[in-house]
MARBA-3410 file (N, C-alpha, C, O; in Angstrom, 1 decimal):
119
0.8,-1.2,0.0,0.0,0.0,0.0,0.9,1.3,0.0,0.6,2.2,-0.7 ~ 1.9,1.2,0.8,2.8,2.4,0.8,3.4,2.7,-0.5,3.6,3.8,-0.9 ~ 3.8,1.6,-1.2,4.5,1.9,-2.5,3.5,2.5,-3.6,3.9,3.3,-4.4 ~ 2.2,2.1,-3.5,1.2,2.7,-4.3,1.1,4.2,-4.0,1.0,5.0,-4.9 ~ 1.0,4.5,-2.7,0.9,5.9,-2.3,2.1,6.7,-2.8,2.0,7.8,-3.3
3.3,6.1,-2.6,4.5,6.8,-3.0,4.5,7.0,-4.6,4.9,8.1,-5.0 ~ 4.1,6.0,-5.3,4.1,6.1,-6.8,3.1,7.2,-7.2,3.4,8.0,-8.1 ~ 1.9,7.2,-6.6,0.9,8.2,-7.0,1.5,9.6,-6.6,1.3,10.6,-7.3 ~ 2.2,9.8,-5.4,2.7,11.0,-5.1,3.8,11.5,-6.0,3.8,12.7,-6.4 ~ 4.6,10.6,-6.5,5.7,11.0,-7.4,5.1,11.4,-8.7,5.5,12.4,-9.3
4.1,10.6,-9.2,3.5,10.9,-10.5,2.8,12.2,-10.5,2.9,13.0,-11.4 ~ 2.0,12.5,-9.4,1.3,13.7,-9.3,2.2,14.9,-9.2,2.0,16.0,-9.7 ~ 3.3,14.8,-8.4,4.3,15.8,-8.3,4.9,16.1,-9.7,5.2,17.3,-10.0 ~ 5.2,15.0,-10.4,5.8,15.2,-11.7,4.9,15.9,-12.7,5.3,16.8,-13.4 ~ 3.6,15.6,-12.6,2.6,16.2,-13.5,2.5,17.7,-13.1,2.5,18.5,-14.0
2.4,18.0,-11.8,2.3,19.4,-11.4,3.5,20.2,-11.8,3.4,21.3,-12.4 ~ 4.7,19.7,-11.6,5.9,20.4,-12.0,6.0,20.6,-13.5,6.4,21.7,-13.9 ~ 5.6,19.6,-14.2,5.7,19.7,-15.7,4.6,20.7,-16.2,4.9,21.5,-17.1 ~ 3.4,20.7,-15.6,2.4,21.5,-16.0,2.6,23.0,-15.7,2.3,23.9,-16.5 ~ 3.3,23.3,-14.6,3.6,24.7,-14.3,4.5,25.3,-15.4,4.2,26.5,-15.8
5.5,24.6,-15.8,6.4,25.2,-16.8,5.6,25.3,-18.2,5.8,26.2,-18.9 ~ 4.9,24.3,-18.5,4.1,24.2,-19.7,3.1,25.4,-19.8,2.9,26.0,-20.9 ~ 2.5,25.6,-18.7,1.4,26.7,-18.7,2.0,28.1,-19.0,1.4,29.0,-19.4 ~ 3.3,28.2,-18.7,4.0,29.5,-18.9,4.4,29.7,-20.4,4.8,30.8,-20.8 ~ 4.3,28.6,-21.2,4.8,28.7,-22.6,3.5,28.8,-23.4,3.0,27.8,-23.9
3.0,30.0,-23.6,1.8,30.2,-24.4,2.0,30.3,-25.9,1.1,30.2,-26.7 ~ 3.3,30.5,-26.3,3.6,30.7,-27.7,3.9,29.4,-28.5,3.9,29.3,-29.7 ~ 4.1,28.3,-27.7,4.4,27.0,-28.4,3.2,26.4,-28.9,2.0,26.6,-28.5 ~ 3.5,25.5,-29.9,2.3,24.7,-30.5,1.9,23.6,-29.5,2.5,23.3,-28.5 ~ 0.7,23.1,-29.8,0.1,22.1,-29.0,1.0,20.8,-28.9,1.2,20.2,-27.9
1.7,20.5,-30.0,2.6,19.3,-30.1,3.8,19.5,-29.2,4.2,18.6,-28.4 ~ 4.3,20.7,-29.2,5.5,21.0,-28.3,5.1,21.0,-26.9,5.9,20.5,-26.1 ~ 3.9,21.5,-26.5,3.4,21.5,-25.2,3.2,20.0,-24.7,3.6,19.7,-23.6 ~ 2.6,19.2,-25.5,2.4,17.8,-25.2,3.8,17.0,-25.0,3.9,16.3,-24.0 ~ 4.7,17.3,-25.9,6.0,16.6,-25.8,6.7,17.1,-24.5,7.3,16.3,-23.8
6.6,18.4,-24.2,7.2,18.9,-23.0,6.6,18.3,-21.7,7.4,18.0,-20.8 ~ 5.3,18.2,-21.7,4.7,17.5,-20.6,5.1,16.1,-20.4,5.5,15.7,-19.3 ~ 5.1,15.4,-21.5,5.6,14.0,-21.4,7.0,13.9,-21.0,7.4,13.0,-20.2 ~ 7.8,14.7,-21.5,9.3,14.7,-21.2,9.5,15.1,-19.7,10.3,14.4,-19.1 ~ 8.8,16.0,-19.2,9.0,16.4,-17.8,8.5,15.3,-16.9,9.1,15.0,-15.9
7.3,14.7,-17.2,6.8,13.6,-16.4,7.7,12.4,-16.5,8.0,11.8,-15.4 ~ 8.2,12.1,-17.6,9.0,10.9,-17.8,10.3,11.1,-17.1,10.8,10.2,-16.4 ~ 11.0,12.2,-17.2,12.2,12.5,-16.5,12.0,12.3,-15.0,12.8,11.7,-14.3 ~ 10.9,12.9,-14.5,10.7,12.9,-13.1,10.4,11.5,-12.6,11.0,11.1,-11.6 ~ 9.5,10.7,-13.3,9.1,9.4,-12.8,10.4,8.4,-12.9,10.5,7.6,-12.1
11.2,8.6,-13.9,12.3,7.7,-14.1,13.5,8.0,-13.2,14.1,7.1,-12.7 ~ 13.7,9.3,-13.0,15.0,9.6,-12.3,14.8,9.9,-10.8,15.7,9.9,-10.0 ~ 13.5,10.1,-10.3,13.3,10.3,-8.9,13.8,9.1,-8.1,14.5,9.3,-7.1 ~ 13.4,7.8,-8.4,13.9,6.7,-7.6,15.5,6.6,-7.6,16.1,6.2,-6.6 ~ 16.0,6.9,-8.8,17.5,6.8,-8.9,18.2,7.8,-8.0,19.1,7.4,-7.3
17.7,9.0,-8.1,18.3,10.1,-7.2,18.1,9.8,-5.7,19.0,10.1,-4.9 ~ 16.9,9.4,-5.4,16.6,9.1,-4.0,17.4,7.9,-3.5,17.9,8.0,-2.3 ~ 17.7,6.9,-4.3,18.5,5.8,-3.8,20.0,6.3,-3.7,20.7,5.9,-2.8 ~ 20.4,7.0,-4.7,21.8,7.5,-4.7,22.2,8.3,-3.5,23.2,8.1,-2.9 ~ 21.3,9.3,-3.2,21.6,10.2,-2.1,20.9,9.8,-0.8,21.0,10.5,0.2
20.3,8.6,-0.8,19.6,8.0,0.4,18.7,9.0,1.0,18.7,9.3,2.2 ~ 17.8,9.5,0.2,16.8,10.5,0.6,15.6,9.7,1.1,15.2,8.7,0.6 ~ 15.0,10.3,2.2,13.8,9.7,2.7,12.6,9.8,1.8,12.6,10.7,0.9 ~ 11.6,9.0,2.0,10.4,9.0,1.1,9.6,10.3,1.2,8.8,10.6,0.4 ~ 9.8,11.0,2.3,9.1,12.3,2.5,9.6,13.3,1.5,8.8,14.2,1.1
10.8,13.2,1.0,11.4,14.3,0.2,11.2,13.9,-1.3,11.4,14.7,-2.2 ~ 10.9,12.7,-1.6,10.8,12.2,-3.0,9.8,13.0,-3.8,10.0,13.2,-5.0 ~ 8.7,13.4,-3.2,7.7,14.2,-4.0,8.3,15.5,-4.4,8.0,16.0,-5.5 ~ 9.1,16.1,-3.6,9.8,17.4,-3.9,10.8,17.2,-5.1,10.9,18.0,-6.0 ~ 11.5,16.1,-5.0,12.5,15.8,-6.1,11.7,15.5,-7.4,12.2,16.0,-8.4
10.6,14.8,-7.3,9.8,14.6,-8.5,9.3,15.9,-9.1,9.3,16.1,-10.3 ~ 8.9,16.8,-8.3,8.4,18.1,-8.7,9.5,18.9,-9.4,9.3,19.4,-10.5 ~ 10.7,18.9,-8.8,11.8,19.7,-9.4,12.3,19.0,-10.7,12.6,19.7,-11.7 ~ 12.3,17.7,-10.7,12.7,17.0,-12.0,11.6,17.2,-13.1,12.0,17.3,-14.3 ~ 10.4,17.4,-12.7,9.4,17.7,-13.7,9.6,19.1,-14.3,9.5,19.3,-15.5
10.0,20.0,-13.5,10.4,21.4,-14.0,11.7,21.3,-14.9,11.7,21.9,-16.0 ~ 12.7,20.6,-14.4,14.0,20.6,-15.0,13.9,19.7,-16.3,14.6,20.1,-17.3 ~ 13.1,18.6,-16.3,13.0,17.8,-17.5,12.6,18.5,-18.7,13.1,18.3,-19.8 ~ 11.7,19.4,-18.5,11.2,20.2,-19.6,12.2,21.3,-20.1,12.3,21.6,-21.2 ~ 12.9,21.8,-19.1,13.9,22.8,-19.5,15.0,22.1,-20.3,15.6,22.7,-21.2
15.4,20.9,-20.0,16.4,20.2,-20.7,15.9,20.0,-22.2,16.7,20.2,-23.1 ~ 14.6,19.6,-22.3,14.1,19.5,-23.7,14.1,20.8,-24.4,14.4,20.8,-25.6 ~ 13.8,21.9,-23.8,13.9,23.2,-24.5,15.3,23.5,-24.9,15.5,24.0,-26.0 ~ 16.2,23.3,-24.0,17.6,23.6,-24.3,18.1,22.7,-25.5,18.7,23.2,-26.5 ~ 17.7,21.4,-25.5,18.1,20.5,-26.6,17.5,21.0,-27.9,18.1,20.9,-29.0
16.2,21.4,-27.8,15.6,21.9,-29.0,16.2,23.2,-29.6,16.4,23.3,-30.8 ~ 16.7,24.1,-28.7,17.4,25.3,-29.2,18.7,24.9,-29.8,19.1,25.4,-30.9 ~ 19.4,23.9,-29.2,20.7,23.5,-29.8,20.5,22.9,-31.1,21.3,23.1,-32.1 ~ 19.5,22.0,-31.3,19.2,21.4,-32.5,18.8,22.4,-33.6,19.2,22.2,-34.8 ~ 18.0,23.4,-33.2,17.7,24.4,-34.2,18.9,25.2,-34.7,19.0,25.5,-35.9
19.8,25.5,-33.7,21.0,26.2,-34.1,21.9,25.3,-34.9,22.5,25.8,-35.9 ~ 22.0,24.1,-34.6,22.8,23.1,-35.4,22.3,23.0,-36.8,23.1,22.9,-37.7 ~ 21.0,23.0,-37.0,20.4,22.9,-38.3,20.7,24.2,-39.1,21.0,24.1,-40.3 ~ 20.6,25.3,-38.5,20.8,26.6,-39.2,22.2,27.0,-39.4,22.6,27.5,-40.4 ~ 23.0,26.7,-38.4,24.4,27.1,-38.5,25.3,26.1,-37.7,25.6,26.4,-36.6
25.6,25.0,-38.3,26.4,24.0,-37.5,27.8,24.4,-37.1,28.3,24.0,-36.1 ~ 28.4,25.3,-37.9,29.7,25.8,-37.6,29.8,26.6,-36.3,30.7,26.6,-35.5 ~ 28.7,27.3,-36.0,28.6,28.0,-34.7,28.6,27.1,-33.5,29.3,27.4,-32.5 ~ 27.8,26.0,-33.6,27.8,25.1,-32.5,29.1,24.4,-32.3,29.6,24.2,-31.2 ~ 29.7,24.0,-33.5,31.0,23.3,-33.4,32.1,24.2,-32.8,32.9,23.8,-32.0
32.1,25.5,-33.2,33.0,26.4,-32.7,32.9,26.7,-31.2,33.8,26.8,-30.5 ~ 31.6,26.7,-30.8,31.3,26.9,-29.3,31.8,25.7,-28.5,32.4,25.9,-27.5 ~ 31.6,24.5,-29.0,32.1,23.3,-28.3,33.6,23.3,-28.3,34.2,22.9,-27.3 ~ 34.3,23.6,-29.4,35.7,23.7,-29.4,36.2,24.7,-28.5,37.2,24.4,-27.8 ~ 35.6,25.9,-28.4,36.0,26.9,-27.4,36.0,26.4,-26.0,36.8,26.7,-25.2
34.9,25.6,-25.7,34.8,25.1,-24.3,35.8,24.1,-24.0,36.5,24.2,-22.9 ~ 36.0,23.1,-24.9,36.9,22.0,-24.5,38.3,22.1,-25.0,39.2,21.5,-24.4 ~ 38.6,22.9,-26.0,40.0,23.0,-26.5,40.7,24.3,-26.2,41.8,24.5,-26.6 ~ 40.0,25.2,-25.5,40.6,26.5,-25.2,41.8,26.3,-24.2,41.8,25.5,-23.3 ~ 42.8,27.1,-24.4,44.1,27.0,-23.6,43.8,27.6,-22.3,43.6,28.8,-22.1
43.7,26.7,-21.3,43.4,27.1,-19.9,44.5,27.8,-19.2,44.3,28.6,-18.2 ~ 45.8,27.6,-19.6,46.9,28.2,-18.9,46.9,29.7,-19.1,47.3,30.4,-18.2 ~ 46.4,30.2,-20.2,46.3,31.7,-20.4,45.4,32.3,-19.4,45.7,33.3,-18.8 ~ 44.3,31.7,-19.2,43.3,32.2,-18.2,43.9,32.1,-16.8,43.7,33.1,-16.0 ~ 44.5,31.0,-16.4,45.1,30.9,-15.1,46.2,32.0,-14.9,46.2,32.6,-13.9
47.1,32.1,-15.9,48.2,33.1,-15.8,47.6,34.5,-15.7,48.2,35.3,-14.9 ~ 46.6,34.9,-16.4,46.0,36.2,-16.4,45.4,36.4,-15.0,45.6,37.5,-14.5 ~ 44.7,35.5,-14.4,44.2,35.6,-13.1,45.2,35.8,-12.0,45.1,36.5,-11.1 ~ 46.3,35.1,-12.2,47.4,35.1,-11.3,48.1,36.5,-11.3,48.4,37.0,-10.2 ~ 48.2,37.1,-12.5,48.8,38.4,-12.6,47.9,39.5,-12.0,48.3,40.4,-11.4
46.6,39.3,-12.1,45.6,40.2,-11.6,45.6,40.2,-10.1,45.5,41.3,-9.4 ~ 45.9,39.0,-9.4,45.9,38.9,-8.0,47.2,39.6,-7.4,47.1,40.1,-6.3 ~ 48.3,39.6,-8.2,49.5,40.2,-7.7,49.4,41.7,-7.6,50.1,42.4,-6.8 ~ 48.5,42.4,-8.4,48.4,43.8,-8.4,47.8,44.3,-7.2,47.7,45.6,-7.0
END
């Protein structure tokens, strides 16, 4: 009985978290809203038990985690959608951005910060 209550709590928290973000997006099409809802709920329902077990969270906090993951799951989908749109329109921009992040010379940044601290 407790596991059914916990599952219902997680699912309802996921739905509420996903719905709040979706309700704020009035310019999106119906399909994007439905996909966002499903993505938020899915992320929440799938990852709440994993996070709870990993961090050894009590069952009282699981609903809050599910709510937050419902909000975050939809944000991740929006970010991925923006990246894909940019990649379709200008792939060199995305590739250059990734190169800047991973291949940038970090010693220059460290040396400049060190010189600033000496002043």
